[in-house]
N, C-alpha and C positions, 0 to 999 in steps of 0.2 A: 698542247698552246704557243710553247716556246718555242718548238721545233718550227711552228708558223711564221711566230716573229721574226726568227732569223732569217728565214729563206723569203720572205715577203719584203721585209725593211730593209730599205737600202738608204744609207748616209746621204751617198751622192745625189738623190732626187732630191733633197732639197734644197743646196746649193741651186742647182740647175732651175729647180722652180723659182725660188727665190731671184734668181737673175733675170727669169722673164719676166718678173713684176708683181703685183698684187693681183693682179688678174689670173696666176695660177690658182689662188684660192679656190675661183668659180672650176676650174677644169678640175682639180682635186676633187671636189662634190662630183661633177659630173661623171668623172672615171669611176668613183666611190657607187653612184646610184647605176651607171649602165654598166659597168664591167665587171667589176668586184663583187657585189653583189649578186650578179646573176653566173659569175664564177664559183660563189661559197654555195649558190641552190644546186649547180650544176654537179660539182664534184660530191656534194651531198647526196643528192641522188644518184650516182653510177657508184658511188662507194659503197653504197646501201647493196646495189643490185649485182658488183663484180667486184668483192671485198680482195679480193687475190692482190697477190704479187706481181707489179706490172704496171700497174694503175691507168695511166692516159693509153699507154700501148696495148692493153686487154680491151678498153674500150673500143678503142678505134676499130681494133683488129674486129671484134663482136660486130659492130655496127654495118662496117665496109668493108672486111675482106682483108686478107694477110697480106697482099702489097700495100697497102693503105696503114694498116697499122705498121709494117715497117718502116715505112716512109716517116710517118707520124716519128716513131721511136728514133728514129734516125735522123730527124731533124732537130728533135730535143736533146739530142746527145752530144749533136755537135755543137750545136748553139752556144754550148760551155765553152767551149774551146775559144770564144770571141768571148765569152760572157766572166770568165775569172780571170782573166788579164785587165778589161777593163776594172776590174771591182777594187783590181790587186793596187791597178795606178789610180785610184780615186782616192781608196785610203791609204797605201800609202804614201800618195802626194800630200795627204792633208798633214800627216805625222811628218814629215820630211820639211813642209812651209813652217810648222809650228818650233821643229827644233832646227833650222836654219841650214837643212842641207838638199833645198831642193831644185838645185842646178846641179847634184851631183847623180847623175844616171847608172853608174856603176852601184851605185849604194842604193838607191831605190830599185835596182833589177835585186841586187841580194836581199834585201829585205826580202822584198813579194817573195821570192823561190824559199825562202824561209816560211813565210807564212802560209805558203800555199802546202809545201812538207809536211809541214805541222798538224795543219790539217788533213791531210790525205794519211799518214803513218796512224793517225790515233782511231780512224774508221777501220785501218786494216785489224785493230784489236778487236775490233766488232762492238754492237752501241751500246755495250753495257759500260764502254770509256767513251767511244767515240760521240754520245750523245752528250756527254758532259762538255764537251767540246765548244756544239750549239748553244747550251745550254745556258752555259758562259759567257758563251757571246750575245745570245738574247738579250741578256742583263744587262749587259753592259751597252748594249744600244738603244735600252730604256734608259739606262743612266746618261748617257749623251744628249738623249732627247730631253730628258729632266732638266737639266742641266742647261742648253741650252735655251730651254722656255721660261729658266727660273732667272735666268742673265737678260733676258730679253723685257721679261717682265718689272722686273726691277729699275733699267733704264727708261722703260717707257714710264713707270710713274715718275721718276725721279725729270727726264729729260725730255719724255715724247719721245715720238717715231720719226726717224728719219726716212720715211716714205709714207707718201700719203695714203690711206688705204681703200683705195677705188679697186673695186673687186672685180668687178667686169672687165676680160679680158680684151687684149685689142690683138686684130686677126690679121697678120700680118704674117709671113713667111717663115719667120724665125719661130712663132707661137706655135703655126702648124702643124711647123718640126716635132715642137718637142710636144705635142699634144699624143705620139704614139710612144713617148719616153714616158710619160704620164701613165698611162693605163699599162706599157711595160711594169710601172714599178709597182703598179694592186698586183700584179702576177706572182704563183708560189703555192697556192694552196694546192695545187694539184701534185705539189712534188711528195707530200707525206703521204696520199695515197699510192705512190708506185710504193711503197713500203709495206704495204698493206698486210700481208703474209709474218711480219713480224710486230704486229702492233697488235694489242690486248683489245677483243673485239671493237674490230674495226669499225662497224657498221654503227655502230654509235661515238666510240671515240674521234674519230675523224671530221664527221659532222660538226661534234660539237667544239671541239677545238679551234673549228675553223670559224664557227660564228665567235666565239670569244676573242679567238687572236683579231677576227676583222673590226670589232670594235678600237680597243688599242690600235691599230696603224692606222685607221682610218686620223684618229687622235692624234698622233705622232706625226704624220705628214703633215697635215693643216696649221697645228700650233705652230710644229719648228719653222713651217715656210714665215709665219706671221714673225716670229722671233728674230731672223734672220733677217727681214724687212725693216724691224723697227729698229735693229742696230745699224743698216748699213743700204742704200739706197740701191736700185737693182742695177745700174748701169757699172757699178765697184764690186758688184758680186762673182768670183769668180767659179766657175763651174766645177773647176777641180779642188779650189780649197776655201769655197766659199764657207763653209762652217768655222776652220781654223781664222778666218779673218772675222768672222763675227765674234768669238771668243775674246780675240785679240781687242776687239773693239769695245768690249763690253769690260774686259779686264782694264784698261786704259781711263776710262768712262767713272769705274767704280773705281780706281787708287788698287789694283790688287793684281797681283803677277802671273798666279796660276792658270785662270782659265785654259790658256792656248797649250800649255803640257796637258793638261786634265783630258780635255776635247780629244786630242790626240792621242792618248793612251787608250781611252775607252774607243775609241773609231778602229783602233790596230787591233784587240781584243775582239771585237765586235764584225769585223772583216775574217779576222780566222773563225770566228762560228758560220756567219755566214757560207765559207768555204767548206765548212766541214758539211753543213745539212746537205750543199748542193752535191758535194761529193758523193756523201752515204745517199743520197735520193739518185742521183744521175748514175751510178755504176751501178747499179740494178736494173738498170734498162737494156743495156746489154747482155749483162746476166738472165735476163727472162730470154730474150729476142733468141741469144745461142741454145737455150735450152728447147727452144720450139726449131732449131737449126738451120736460123738465117743467117749466124753469124759463126767466125770458126769457134771451135771448140774451146779455146783455150778462154773464151770470155765466159765460158758456166765452172772454170775451178773452183773448186771453196779451199781455204784455207785449212791444212788437218788440224789444225789445232782452233782455230778460233772461229772456224765455218764461215770466215767472210768471203767473199768474190773479191781477193784481195788483188788477181791479175789483170780483173778489169778498172778496179782503184788506182793501179800503177799506170795502167795504160792511158788512162783520163789523166791521169796528174802527169806522166811525162811529156804528151801532147801539150798539156798545156805549159809545161817549162819552154817547150820550144815557141810557142807563139808567146810567151810574156817576153822573151828575146828578140824576137820577131817585130813584133811590135813598136818597138821603138824607133825602127827607121823607117825612112819615107816623110811624109809630111810633120811640118809643126804641131806643137802637142796639142792646140785648139781644135784643127781640122783633123787629127788623127784621132781623136778621142769620139769627135761626131762620127765617123765611120764606122769605128768598133764597135757605138752602142746602135747605130742604124742595123749593122749587119745583125749583130745579137737578136737588134727586135725583127726582123725581117725573117730568120730562121725560128725563131721561138714562138713567132705567132702562125706559123702554119700548123703546128699542134693545136693552138688555141680553135683555128677553123673544125677541125677533127672533133675535137672537145666540145665544141656546139651542137657540132653536126649530129654526134655522137647524142646527145642530151634530146634534140630535136624528136629524134628518130626512139629514144626512148619514153615522152612525151610531155619532155619540159618544154613547153613551145615559147612562151614568153621569154625565160630567163634566156633558152639559146636564143630568141631573135635578136635580145638587145646584145649580149655577148658577139653576136657576127657581126652587127653593124661598127660594132665599137673594132674588132678585131681587123675587117676591111677596111673601115677608116683610118687604122694605126697603121697598114700594112701600106695601104697608098701614100700616107705623107710622110711615112721613111722613107722616099723616095724625093723629099724635098730638099735640098741641098742648103745648109747654112749659108748665110750670106755673106762670110768670108773666105767662100772655096776657092781654090785656085781656076779650079776647070771644073764646072760641070759636067759635061761630057765622060772627064777619066772618072768624078767621085761617080755617077750613075751607073757608068761601064763596073765600075770594081762590084757596085752591091748586086747588078741584076747578074753579071757574069760570074762572080764567086756563086751565087744563089744556082746557076745552071751548072755549074760544075760541079757541085753536092750533090745537086738530085741525081744528074748523070752516074755519078758514084754510087750514089743509092742504090738505083737501078742494076747497074753490073751486078754488085753486090749481093744484091737477091737473088738475081739469075743463077748466079755460080751457086752458091749455096744451099737455093732452095731445088737444083737438079742433082 
């Protein structure tokens, strides 16, 4: 359950939802009903039928064949090259804002890399140690939510809300683009199933943990968004540092100094735990694909002492290190952050097309139909540029061109190692 909370809950989505306005509460509810619940049903059904190591890759391969299984696993693995830098940028950016060094890019990059490698190294020692990084991170994330919600409730009781709570969303371009992100925020339940071979009784454990965590996750997102809107009007909420902004306002109104620093510390620990569980799950994908001889054999090597796919973990972490550095160049922080998120969404949702397609073939028609509809909508809306983008053509070209290049690379790799 803690693994799922650490994998799914993204602190940064609270600020993005609050920036969109109180209508995001309705979007959270729609995403929970039309995407999150179908995901839980689908993961539960497929993990019972195919409980072995590999999860979504195995499910797709069984339903559609080897090439589609490879493409699904490839997109899922590569998406994390974009997801991890975005996650680090948001988490460390919040802490930097609270501690007063938000403009120091060198410090932000350095701290981001330290967090990344802590999450990586603990997983090399095996799940006996690595799972505690994720568990502590999940508990820290819960603490962040509890603090934020408590501060919002106290301020609401004493001085009312800074935002009129009109929960019907405004359907403009910015809101449409955010819909893909809000659905993405509910992704992650499938991650634990990738490690099915290392979970006791996965046929029962994975579905039960998914539903228990699901209730907590939905409550976290909805109540946390409302808490930020109580403290700040939407136009003042930064999509990167909005949670720290809200904590600072709450501290000022209540005459206390500690909320921003406490929130920043909890966010950093939570991000470390989130990275740890994603590295643990994602590194198993090339390991399983390598066993099927569709990737170089280096991915299949296990550590002689701890029995973990250590080289797969190190390759993933090394590539993310390069992306953390490279993603600091180019457009301004707002557009660069948006581009990073959208590229992640596009790559990440392609495997979900396969996930729900496999569920359809296995007889889970209703949940598969709902999940496919939301996934297709999210993919289409990912191409909607933010209002302040400097060049729509360049923005769209980066997204589409980047995906095409990665898909071609997947095909070449598949043909090379299959032969």
